[in-house]
N, C-alpha and C positions, 0 to 999 in steps of 0.2 A: 885420592881417587875414590875411596870408600865413603868419605864424607860427602862428596858430591852426589854419589848414588843414593845415600841415605836422605840427603836433603831433597833430591828430586822425588824420591818415593814419598816422603812426608808431604811435599808440596802437592803432588798428584792426589794423595789421599785427602788432604784438606780441600782441594778443588772439587773432588768428587762429592765430599760431604756437603760442601756449600751448594753444589748443584742439586743434590737430593733434598737438602733442607730448603732450598729456594723453590722446589717443585710444589710444595704445599700452598704457598701464597698464590701461585698461578692457578692451582685447583680452586682455591677460594674465590678468585676473580671469576673463573668459569662458573662456579656455583651461583654467584651473585648475578652475573650477566645472563646466563642461560637457564638457571634453575636446576642444573645437573652437571655432573662431571663424567667424562668418558676417559677411561684409562686402560692401558694394556697391562696385564699381569701374567705372572707365571705361577701356577698353583704349586704350593710347596709339596703337597703329598704325591704328585705325579709328574711334575715339571711340564704340564700341559699349558699352552698359551691360551689365555681367555681375554675377553673384553669385559670390564666392569663399568656399568653405568650406574651412578648413585646420586641421590639428592636427599634433601631433608623432607621428612614427613610433615604434613601441615601442622601437626602437634605431636608431642611425645605421647606414646601409648604404652599400655601394659597388655599388649596383645601380640604374641609371637605368631607370625604367619609366613608360610613358605610354600611356594609352588615349585616342584622339581620334576624335570622329565624323569619318568620312571626308570629309564635305562641308565640314568646317572645317579639314582638314589643311593647306591652304595657309597658314593663319594660324599654324601651329605649326612653327617652325623650330628648336626647342630641341635635338632629337636628330638632327641631319643625318647623323651617323655611324652611327646605328642603323638596322637594317633593319626594315621593316614585317613583322610576323609574321602568317602565315596559320595559323589553328587547324584548318582543315578543317571548319568549320561555316559553310556558305554565307551564311545570313542574318546571322550575326555578322560574318563576314569582309567582307561587302559594306558593312555599316554602320559598322564600326569599324576603325581602324588601330591596331595595337599596336606600339609602338616601345620597344625595349629593347636594352641592351648584349649580353645573352646570350639570344637568341631561344628556345633550347631550354628555357629555364625558364618560358616563358609558360604552357604547359598546367598547371603546378603552381599558378599563381596564378589562372588563369581557368578554373575548373572549371564544370561545367554549371549549377549554381544561380547562380553569379556572372554567367555570360554571360546567363542568363535575366533576372536582375535588371537588368543593363545594358540589355538589349533593351526592357525595360518602362519605361525612363526616357527623357525627351526632352532632347536637346541637352546632354549632360553629358560632361565630360572628367575624367580622373584623372591625376595626375602625382606622382612623388616629386620632391623638390627641396630646395634649400638655403635658408637665410635670405636669402642674396644673390640667388638667382634668383626666389624667390616673394614676398618681402615688401619693404616699403619700407626705404630706407636707415637710418632711425632705429630700426628694429625690433631688439630684443635688443642694446642697445648694449654689454652686458657681454661679448658674444661678439665676439672680435676676429680679424683677419687670416684665415688659412687656415681657421679653424673656421667662418667664415661661409659657406664653400663646401661644407661637409660635408652630405651628403644625410641630413637628419634630420626633414624635414617631408613631409606629404602634403597634397594639395589637390584639391578637386573644383571645376571651373569649370562653372557653369551659364550657358548662353548667353541669359540673361534677367535683368532687374533685379528684378522683383517676385517674391519668394519668401517665403512665410510660414514661420514656424517649423514649423508642422504639415506643410507641403509639403516642407520641407527634411529632415525626419526620415528618410525612406527613403534619401536621398542621403547624409546623415551616416552612417547605419548601413553603407551600402555603402562609403563612404570609410574608415571604421574597419576594416571587414572586409578590404578590399584592403590597407590599411596593415599589418595583422597578417600577412596572407599574404606580402606582400613581405618583411617582416622575417624570417618563418620560412624562406622560401626562401633569403634572403641568409645566414642563420645556417647552414643545412644545407649550403650550398655555399662556406663560408668567405669570404663577401663582406662582412665587417665591417671598418670602418677600424681601424687599429692605434692 
């Protein structure tokens, strides 16, 4: 009887591992077909359910850039060395914290239409990141070592779990637009990895 229970437990574990392992190829197909991946996550530090939308930056960059809703800033410890940037637009500056390595480049990324779009969305954060910082350990297994730390992805974190594809579209478009702007600013300022 115990042998059957152990065998069933092992079989269930292997099945769950294969499902989880099989999830990343599905995400890659989504990335290739749509240009982004949308997934539900549970944040480790507080067990809050969120939606993560991510994609590839147009090119790898050496420019850390993050926009965080100020009320959620205490949860974001990623760029402790970066200064919060004030853009001189009170409504935006009060609601969002912009964190980046080179604060003087923020206005080139966050123009008026981009700020207005962000102000029209609820509980949304944007970040550039690496495979190692944004995705799970088994993501992109072909990328090894130091390459896993290269900033080559963008992500939008929505502080809610239930997001329909239709509701996600403005967020996806904003994410792609910000990713394009980050890449352009990085190129113009020689901030590409060698």
